[in-house]
Structure formats: C-alpha cells, structure tokens
C-alpha positions in Angstrom: 79.7 -112.7 38.3 79.8 -109.0 37.6 76.3 -107.7 36.9 77.6 -105.3 34.2 78.3 -108.2 31.9 75.7 -108.9 29.2 74.8 -112.5 28.4 73.0 -114.1 25.5 72.4 -117.3 27.4 71.6 -117.5 31.1 71.7 -121.3 31.4 73.4 -122.4 34.5 76.3 -124.8 34.4 77.3 -126.2 37.9 75.4 -123.2 39.4 77.5 -120.8 37.3 76.1 -118.6 34.5 76.8 -119.9 31.1 78.3 -116.9 29.3 80.4 -118.2 26.4 79.1 -115.4 24.1 79.2 -111.7 25.1 77.3 -108.9 23.4 79.0 -105.9 21.9 77.5 -102.6 20.9 78.3 -103.3 17.2 76.0 -106.3 17.1 73.4 -105.9 14.3 69.9 -105.1 15.6 67.3 -107.7 14.6 65.4 -104.9 13.0 68.3 -103.9 10.8 69.7 -106.1 8.1 73.4 -106.9 7.8 73.5 -105.2 4.4 72.3 -101.9 5.9 74.7 -102.2 8.8 77.7 -102.7 6.5 76.5 -99.9 4.2 76.6 -97.4 7.0 80.2 -98.3 7.7 81.2 -97.9 4.0 79.7 -94.4 3.8 81.8 -93.1 6.7 79.7 -94.0 9.7 82.1 -96.5 11.1 81.3 -97.8 14.5 84.1 -98.8 16.7 83.0 -101.9 18.6 83.0 -101.4 22.4 83.1 -104.4 24.6 81.0 -103.8 27.7 82.6 -106.5 29.9 86.1 -106.3 31.4 88.3 -108.3 29.0 90.5 -110.5 31.3 93.6 -110.7 29.0 96.2 -108.1 28.2 98.8 -108.5 25.6 102.1 -109.2 27.3 100.4 -109.5 30.7 100.7 -112.6 32.9 97.5 -114.3 34.0 96.4 -117.4 35.8 93.7 -119.4 34.1 91.9 -122.2 36.0 89.9 -124.8 34.2 87.6 -126.9 36.4 85.7 -129.9 35.3 82.3 -130.0 37.1 79.3 -132.2 37.0 77.5 -130.4 34.2 80.5 -128.9 32.3 83.7 -126.9 32.3 84.1 -123.7 34.3 86.9 -121.1 33.7 88.3 -118.4 35.9 91.0 -115.9 35.1 92.9 -114.3 38.0 90.3 -115.8 40.4 87.4 -114.3 38.5 84.8 -116.5 36.9 84.8 -115.9 33.2 82.7 -118.5 31.5 81.0 -121.9 31.9 79.9 -124.2 29.2 78.3 -127.7 29.3 79.8 -130.9 28.1 78.8 -131.9 24.6 76.0 -134.5 24.3 77.2 -138.0 24.9 80.5 -136.8 26.6 81.6 -138.3 29.9 84.5 -137.0 31.9 86.2 -140.4 31.7 86.5 -139.8 27.9 89.0 -136.9 28.5 92.6 -137.9 28.0 94.4 -134.6 28.2 94.3 -130.8 27.7 95.6 -128.9 24.7 96.3 -125.2 24.7 96.3 -123.4 21.3 96.8 -119.8 20.2 99.4 -117.1 20.8 99.9 -117.9 24.4 103.2 -118.3 26.2 102.7 -121.0 28.8 105.0 -120.4 31.8 103.8 -123.4 33.9 101.0 -125.9 34.2 99.7 -127.4 37.5 97.2 -130.2 37.2 95.2 -132.1 39.9 92.9 -135.1 39.2 93.6 -134.9 35.5 92.3 -138.0 33.8 95.0 -140.3 32.7 95.1 -143.4 30.5 92.7 -145.9 32.1 92.7 -149.6 31.5 88.9 -149.5 31.1 89.4 -147.7 27.8 90.4 -151.1 26.4 87.9 -153.6 28.0 89.1 -156.4 25.7 92.4 -156.2 27.6 90.9 -156.4 31.1 87.9 -158.6 30.8 89.0 -162.2 31.3 86.4 -164.5 29.8 87.0 -167.4 32.1 84.5 -169.8 33.7 86.1 -169.4 37.1 85.1 -165.7 37.3 81.4 -166.3 36.6 78.9 -165.8 39.3 76.6 -168.5 40.5 72.9 -168.1 39.6 70.5 -166.8 42.2 69.7 -169.5 44.7 66.1 -170.6 45.3 66.7 -170.7 49.1 66.6 -167.6 51.3 69.8 -165.5 51.3 71.9 -164.8 54.4 73.6 -161.8 52.7 73.2 -159.7 49.6 75.9 -157.3 48.5 75.1 -154.6 46.0 78.1 -152.9 44.4 77.8 -149.5 42.8 79.8 -149.4 39.6 80.2 -147.0 36.6 79.4 -148.3 33.1 82.9 -148.2 31.7 84.7 -149.4 34.9 85.4 -152.8 33.4 88.8 -153.1 35.0 87.5 -152.3 38.5 84.7 -155.0 38.2 87.2 -157.5 36.9 89.5 -156.7 39.9 86.6 -157.3 42.3 85.7 -160.6 40.6 89.3 -161.9 41.0 89.7 -160.9 44.6 87.2 -160.8 47.4 84.4 -162.2 45.3 86.4 -165.4 45.2 86.2 -165.7 49.0 84.7 -169.0 50.2 82.1 -166.9 52.2 81.0 -165.1 49.0 81.0 -168.3 46.9 78.7 -170.0 49.4 75.1 -170.6 48.3 73.5 -168.2 50.7 75.5 -165.1 49.8 75.1 -163.1 46.5 77.1 -160.1 45.2 75.9 -158.1 42.2 77.2 -155.0 40.4 74.5 -152.3 39.9 75.3 -150.3 36.7 73.4 -147.6 34.8 73.7 -146.9 31.1 76.3 -144.9 29.3 75.6 -142.2 26.7 77.9 -144.0 24.3 76.2 -147.0 22.6 79.4 -148.9 22.1 80.1 -148.8 25.8 76.6 -150.2 26.5 77.2 -152.9 24.0 80.3 -154.1 25.8 78.6 -153.8 29.1 75.7 -156.0 28.0 78.1 -158.7 26.7 79.9 -158.5 30.0 76.7 -158.9 32.0 75.5 -161.8 29.8 78.8 -163.7 30.3 79.6 -163.2 34.0 76.0 -163.0 35.3 76.8 -160.6 38.1 75.6 -157.3 36.7 72.2 -155.6 37.2 71.7 -153.0 34.4 69.5 -150.0 35.3 67.3 -148.4 32.6 68.6 -144.8 32.9 71.7 -142.8 32.0 74.5 -142.9 34.7 75.1 -139.5 36.4 76.7 -138.9 39.8 73.6 -137.1 41.2 71.5 -140.3 40.4 73.6 -142.4 42.8 70.6 -142.4 45.2 68.5 -144.1 42.5 71.2 -146.8 42.2 71.2 -147.3 45.9 67.4 -147.7 45.9 67.8 -150.2 43.0 70.1 -152.3 45.2 67.4 -152.3 47.9 64.7 -153.3 45.5 66.8 -156.0 43.9 67.7 -157.3 47.3 
C-alpha cells in the first residue's frame, strides 16, 4: 500500500489495510460547521476538492480489477495494485455467496472466475437429508472402542454428511459395535442453519456440536474436540 494514501480506518482485513474511505482536502474540519463551510463556497471561496491518492480509474481506459474473497473479507486490486479491503458483514459466510454483480458505467470486456461459489445442494437441506432409520448411527457402546473416527464438517454441509452416511459409514466394519464415527461441527452465524443442524443431530445421532462459531482458523479447536470426545 502506498504510504501517501490517507485512511480513516486502519483496521486490517486479511493482513491488508481496510481503506474503503479516503480523505479529501475538502472534508469539513471537525472545528468548522458544515454551514460555515458551504457559506464560504457561496461567497466566492470555492475550494476545488483534491484527491490525495492515485485514482485507479481513467474514463475510457482499460483496467483489470481483481476481487479476492479472503478469510476476513473481500480484497480488491486494480492493475495489480491493492486498492481496498473490507470485511464481510456480520453473519455472512462465504458459502452464502451465489454470484457477482457489476453495476455502474462500466464496459465489461471479459470476466475470468476461479473458485466462484456455485449453487450447492446444502442450500436446500430438506432435499438432501433423508430421514430414514437405516442412516441413523448406533448409540455409543458401553464396552471399550477399538476405533473412533472424528469427521471435521462445516455447519451447512448437509449434503456432504448425508453422502458419508450413505457410503463408507454403512461399511460392516464401521457398523460393528466397537467402532464409532461422529461428525464434529461448530455453530453457524445464521440461526436458521443452526436450527436445521440441531434437528439433524437429534435425528441421526452422529453429530457433536461445538459451542463456538465456525471459522477456518479454529479448525485446530475442532481437532482438539475430536481428541477430547474420543
């Protein structure tokens, strides 16, 4: 980031400076009222605003804008230069994103996307969760276990858990009395997702719900939880 830029907020987003608002020299000083500022302009003391940061867009000019979705929020570069970073809104998870919309007086020549979220079956858990007795897990045995399998899973990955239940969890080895497999899942910022998760856990009996919000950097805590449960 160029040191000549002025920032109103130095909060870091994915180790980048959050700079969605830039200061201009026509900003009203806190000691001066807005009325006094406008009065000066009307009596002939017009101040032409001067932007002190290199504006990355030129009318009619071609540019390449890159939007990257990080752990904490979105990061934008123009022509290879970092322009701004801003965090996700509260309660937002990247799995909620279904597309990208570009608005304004911009002529889009081409779009290249990698790892862009697409329609996921877990957005409709009622379509993927098969409430059938044959997919239920056996209760924990009272005798010692020969093997415990802890499975890391995201809150809204209903389809993935259902696929596991219907495949290798049906193996005769897994279904034996001395082997137990459990999904380890943390909470989601969205209450409606947690509600479905709790119903899923109550029915299938194979989910351990952890009492904290799910974030990628907390995967180590989920791993520790597997060890503690085991």
